[in-house]
C-alpha positions as CSV (number, residue, x, y, z in Angstrom):
1,X,16.2,8.2,-26.0
2,X,13.9,10.8,-27.4
3,X,12.6,12.7,-24.4
4,X,9.2,13.1,-26.1
5,X,8.7,9.4,-25.8
6,X,9.7,9.1,-22.1
7,X,6.7,8.4,-19.8
8,X,6.1,10.9,-17.1
9,X,5.1,8.3,-14.5
10,X,5.5,4.6,-14.2
11,X,2.7,2.6,-12.4
12,X,3.9,-0.6,-10.9
13,X,1.3,-3.4,-10.2
14,X,2.0,-7.0,-9.2
15,X,0.1,-10.1,-10.3
16,X,0.8,-13.6,-8.9
17,X,-0.6,-15.2,-12.0
18,X,-2.5,-13.7,-14.9
19,X,-3.8,-10.4,-16.3
20,X,-7.3,-11.4,-15.0
21,X,-6.2,-10.8,-11.4
22,X,-5.3,-7.1,-12.1
23,X,-7.8,-6.5,-14.9
24,X,-10.2,-4.3,-12.9
25,X,-7.4,-2.1,-11.6
26,X,-5.9,-1.8,-15.1
27,X,-9.3,-0.8,-16.5
28,X,-9.1,2.2,-14.0
29,X,-5.7,3.0,-15.3
30,X,-6.9,2.9,-18.8
31,X,-9.5,5.5,-17.8
32,X,-6.9,8.0,-16.5
33,X,-7.0,11.5,-18.0
34,X,-3.2,11.2,-18.7
35,X,-3.0,7.6,-19.7
36,X,-0.8,8.4,-22.7
37,X,1.8,9.7,-20.3
38,X,2.0,6.6,-18.2
39,X,4.3,3.5,-18.3
40,X,2.5,0.4,-17.0
41,X,4.9,-1.9,-15.3
42,X,3.4,-5.3,-14.6
43,X,5.4,-7.6,-12.3
44,X,4.3,-11.1,-13.2
45,X,5.3,-13.7,-10.7
46,X,4.4,-16.9,-12.5
47,X,5.2,-18.5,-15.8
48,X,2.6,-19.2,-18.4
49,X,0.1,-17.3,-20.6
50,X,-0.5,-13.7,-19.4
51,X,-4.0,-13.6,-20.7
52,X,-4.2,-10.0,-22.0
53,X,-5.8,-9.6,-25.4
54,X,-3.7,-8.2,-28.3
55,X,-3.9,-4.4,-28.2
56,X,-5.6,-4.3,-24.8
57,X,-2.9,-2.1,-23.3
58,X,-2.0,0.0,-26.3
59,X,-3.4,3.2,-24.7
60,X,-0.4,3.7,-22.4
61,X,2.8,5.4,-23.4
62,X,4.7,2.2,-22.6
63,X,4.0,-1.2,-21.2
64,X,6.5,-3.5,-19.6
65,X,5.6,-7.0,-18.4
66,X,8.4,-8.1,-16.1
67,X,9.1,-11.7,-15.0
68,X,11.7,-11.3,-12.3
69,X,12.0,-15.0,-11.4
70,X,11.6,-16.3,-7.8
71,X,10.0,-13.6,-5.6
72,X,9.2,-14.3,-2.0
73,X,7.7,-11.0,-0.8
74,X,5.8,-8.0,-2.1
75,X,8.8,-5.7,-1.3
76,X,11.0,-7.7,-3.6
77,X,8.3,-7.5,-6.4
78,X,7.8,-3.8,-6.0
79,X,11.6,-3.1,-5.9
80,X,12.0,-5.1,-9.2
81,X,9.3,-2.9,-10.7
82,X,11.0,0.3,-9.6
83,X,14.3,-0.8,-11.0
84,X,12.8,-1.8,-14.4
85,X,10.7,1.4,-14.8
86,X,11.8,4.3,-16.9
87,X,9.8,7.3,-15.7
88,X,11.1,9.8,-13.1
89,X,8.1,9.2,-10.9
90,X,7.0,5.7,-9.8
91,X,3.5,5.0,-8.3
92,X,2.3,1.8,-6.8
93,X,-1.1,0.3,-7.0
94,X,-2.8,-3.1,-6.2
95,X,-5.2,-5.6,-7.6
96,X,-7.8,-4.5,-4.9
97,X,-7.4,-0.7,-5.4
98,X,-9.3,1.3,-8.0
99,X,-7.9,4.8,-8.9
100,X,-10.2,7.7,-9.8
101,X,-9.7,8.9,-13.4
102,X,-7.7,12.0,-12.3
103,X,-5.5,10.1,-9.8
104,X,-2.4,9.9,-12.0
105,X,-2.7,13.5,-13.2
106,X,-3.1,14.8,-9.6
107,X,0.0,12.8,-8.4
108,X,2.1,14.1,-11.3
109,X,1.1,17.7,-10.8
110,X,1.8,17.4,-7.0
111,X,5.3,16.1,-7.7
112,X,6.1,19.3,-9.6
113,X,6.5,21.0,-6.1
114,X,9.7,19.0,-5.4
115,X,8.1,16.4,-3.1
116,X,9.9,13.1,-2.6
117,X,6.6,11.2,-2.2
118,X,3.0,11.9,-2.8
119,X,0.1,9.8,-1.7
120,X,-3.7,9.7,-2.4
121,X,-6.7,10.1,-0.2
122,X,-8.3,6.7,0.4
123,X,-12.0,5.8,-0.1
124,X,-13.8,2.6,1.0
125,X,-14.7,0.3,-1.9
126,X,-16.9,-2.0,0.3
127,X,-18.6,0.5,2.7
128,X,-21.5,-1.9,3.5
129,X,-19.2,-4.3,5.4
130,X,-18.5,-3.7,9.1
131,X,-15.3,-5.7,9.2
132,X,-14.2,-3.9,6.1
133,X,-14.7,-0.5,7.9
134,X,-12.6,-1.8,10.8
135,X,-9.9,-3.0,8.4
136,X,-9.6,0.3,6.4
137,X,-9.6,2.4,9.6
138,X,-6.8,0.3,11.1
139,X,-4.7,0.5,7.9
140,X,-5.6,4.0,6.5
141,X,-7.4,6.2,9.1
142,X,-4.9,9.0,8.7
143,X,-5.5,9.3,5.0
144,X,-9.3,8.5,4.7
145,X,-11.8,10.9,3.2
146,X,-12.8,13.5,4.1
147,X,-9.2,14.8,4.1
148,X,-7.7,18.1,3.2
149,X,-4.2,16.6,2.6
150,X,-1.0,18.3,3.4
151,X,2.6,17.6,4.5
152,X,2.9,14.3,6.5
153,X,5.6,12.1,7.9
154,X,4.1,9.0,6.2
155,X,1.7,8.1,3.5
156,X,-0.5,5.2,2.4
157,X,1.6,2.0,2.0
158,X,1.7,0.3,-1.4
159,X,-0.5,3.1,-2.9
160,X,1.8,6.1,-3.0
161,X,4.2,7.6,-5.6
162,X,7.9,8.5,-5.4
163,X,10.7,10.1,-7.2
164,X,12.4,7.1,-8.7
165,X,15.9,8.3,-8.1
166,X,15.3,8.7,-4.4
167,X,14.1,5.1,-4.1
168,X,17.1,3.8,-6.0
169,X,19.4,5.4,-3.5
170,X,18.4,2.8,-1.0
171,X,20.1,0.0,-3.0
172,X,19.5,-3.5,-1.7
173,X,17.6,-2.1,1.3
174,X,14.7,-1.1,-0.9
175,X,13.1,-4.5,-0.8
176,X,12.9,-4.5,3.0
177,X,11.7,-1.0,3.2
178,X,8.9,-1.5,0.7
179,X,7.6,-4.4,2.8
180,X,6.5,-1.9,5.5
181,X,6.5,1.5,3.9
182,X,5.9,3.5,7.0
183,X,9.6,2.7,7.9
184,X,10.7,4.1,4.5
185,X,8.6,7.2,4.9
186,X,9.9,7.9,8.4
187,X,13.5,7.6,7.1
188,X,12.7,9.9,4.2
189,X,11.2,12.5,6.6
190,X,14.2,12.2,8.9
191,X,16.4,13.1,5.9
192,X,14.5,16.3,5.3
193,X,12.5,14.9,2.3
194,X,8.9,16.2,1.9
195,X,6.0,13.8,1.8
196,X,2.5,15.1,0.8
197,X,-1.0,13.7,0.9
198,X,-2.7,15.0,-2.3
199,X,-6.5,15.4,-1.8
200,X,-7.1,15.5,-5.6
201,X,-5.7,12.0,-6.0
202,X,-8.3,9.5,-4.9
203,X,-8.3,5.7,-4.8
204,X,-11.0,3.2,-3.7
205,X,-9.6,0.4,-1.5
206,X,-11.3,-3.0,-1.2
207,X,-10.9,-4.3,2.4
208,X,-10.9,-7.7,4.2
209,X,-14.5,-8.4,5.1
210,X,-14.1,-11.9,6.8
211,X,-13.4,-11.6,10.5
212,X,-11.0,-14.6,10.7
213,X,-9.0,-13.4,7.8
214,X,-9.0,-9.9,9.2
215,X,-7.5,-11.0,12.5
216,X,-4.9,-13.2,10.8
217,X,-3.7,-10.5,8.4
218,X,-3.4,-7.9,11.1
219,X,-1.2,-10.3,13.1
220,X,1.0,-11.0,10.1
221,X,1.3,-7.3,9.2
222,X,2.1,-6.4,12.7
223,X,4.9,-8.9,12.9
224,X,6.2,-7.8,9.4
225,X,6.2,-4.2,10.5
226,X,8.1,-4.8,13.7
227,X,10.7,-7.0,12.1
228,X,11.4,-4.4,9.5
229,X,11.6,-1.6,12.1
230,X,13.9,-3.4,14.5
231,X,16.5,-4.3,11.9
232,X,19.4,-2.3,13.3
233,X,18.2,-2.1,16.9
234,X,20.1,-3.4,19.9
235,X,18.5,-6.2,21.9
236,X,17.4,-4.0,24.9
237,X,15.5,-1.7,22.6
238,X,13.8,-4.6,20.9
239,X,12.7,-6.0,24.3
240,X,11.5,-2.6,25.5
241,X,9.3,-2.2,22.4
242,X,8.0,-5.7,22.7
243,X,6.9,-5.0,26.3
244,X,5.4,-1.7,25.1
245,X,3.3,-3.6,22.5
246,X,0.6,-4.4,25.1
247,X,-0.4,-0.7,24.9
248,X,-0.7,-0.7,21.1
249,X,-4.5,-1.5,20.9
250,X,-5.3,1.4,23.3
251,X,-2.9,4.0,21.7
252,X,-3.8,3.1,18.2
253,X,-7.6,3.1,18.9
254,X,-7.3,6.6,20.2
255,X,-5.3,7.8,17.3
256,X,-7.7,6.2,14.7
257,X,-10.6,8.1,16.3
258,X,-8.6,11.3,16.4
259,X,-7.2,10.9,12.8
260,X,-10.5,10.3,11.0
261,X,-12.9,13.2,11.2
262,X,-15.8,11.1,10.0
263,X,-15.1,8.3,12.5
264,X,-17.4,9.4,15.3
265,X,-20.5,9.5,13.2
266,X,-19.6,6.2,11.5
267,X,-19.1,4.4,14.8
268,X,-22.3,5.7,16.2
269,X,-24.2,4.3,13.3
270,X,-22.2,1.1,13.2
271,X,-21.3,0.3,16.9
272,X,-20.0,-3.2,16.0
273,X,-17.0,-1.5,14.4
274,X,-15.6,-0.7,17.9
275,X,-15.0,-4.3,19.1
276,X,-13.9,-5.6,15.7
277,X,-11.4,-2.8,15.3
278,X,-10.0,-3.3,18.8
279,X,-9.7,-7.1,18.1
280,X,-7.7,-6.3,15.0
281,X,-5.5,-3.9,16.9
282,X,-4.9,-6.6,19.5
283,X,-3.9,-9.1,16.9
284,X,-1.6,-6.6,15.4
285,X,0.0,-5.9,18.8
286,X,0.7,-9.6,19.3
287,X,2.3,-9.7,15.9
288,X,4.4,-6.7,16.8
289,X,5.5,-8.2,20.1
290,X,6.5,-11.4,18.2
291,X,8.3,-9.4,15.5
292,X,10.4,-7.3,17.9
293,X,11.5,-10.5,19.8
294,X,11.7,-13.1,17.2
295,X,11.8,-11.4,13.8
296,X,9.6,-11.9,10.8
297,X,9.5,-15.7,10.8
298,X,7.2,-16.6,7.9
299,X,5.0,-13.5,8.2
300,X,6.4,-11.8,5.1
301,X,5.6,-14.9,2.9
302,X,2.2,-15.4,4.4
303,X,1.3,-11.7,4.1
304,X,2.3,-11.9,0.5
305,X,-0.2,-14.7,-0.1
306,X,-3.1,-12.6,1.3
307,X,-2.1,-9.6,-0.7
308,X,-3.8,-10.9,-3.8
309,X,-7.3,-12.0,-4.8
310,X,-8.9,-9.8,-2.1
311,X,-12.3,-10.5,-3.5
312,X,-12.1,-14.0,-2.0
313,X,-12.0,-12.4,1.5
314,X,-15.0,-10.1,1.3
315,X,-18.7,-10.8,1.7
316,X,-20.6,-11.7,-1.5
317,X,-22.9,-8.7,-1.0
318,X,-19.9,-6.3,-1.2
């Protein structure tokens, strides 16, 4: 292959149905300052018409529409995208995430320093919603703006970039590790790999804004995380972590407030964030306890269903 035609970064995005589901995110990718250096890898999970107009994606260096067959989890879909991609760097994005025009350029530049993984700073795409603030602080407090970035031991899940070769070294384990990426990041860090939060790479994340959905998803994600983490643990360790799960809402609440420099002012102006955030952390802790003791159950499949069409789970005014 002529190296001049090789993309510098592959961007993997998953759609459960048609192009319409990911159109808004793809429009952000089309606005990238280095769009002609990108390979767009779309993992399409259903048969039928894709729905993109002829020539709509011609601005990218390459486009691959992948139909991998039966997929039951997001980790499987992302792993399929990684294996099919051709660039030395692979970045993940989502149908409810909207990258800044210099996002890709900033990630690619940061990777030149020999880092295994580089993540973006997260901005709130629905800041007028109190539940949405609780949701984004539970999921992304350590990487929320304002943030100076730097070396870290884990990065934003499903929104970071990696050296493709390093991911491929995990073989069949990659699907499981991409389900709860913090576990992957901790393993990379334990092997001496460098992970970096790049402040020049910015994305806007749309968050769950309906309280009942917010609670359900936090439970499911907590259970998925625990089941991924406990994979090789002996039974006594699983039981010990399950018992320790009752402390999670308190420990994580403290860490969230500590991690996010803008949190204190935000919570003073929006006091309802406190109880909503704690309720979400409690739901997550119940999920973790269940996951440590009983495994994933159907949490992976159910979390997968909630991953898409986020606009159905926010308030209309958002």
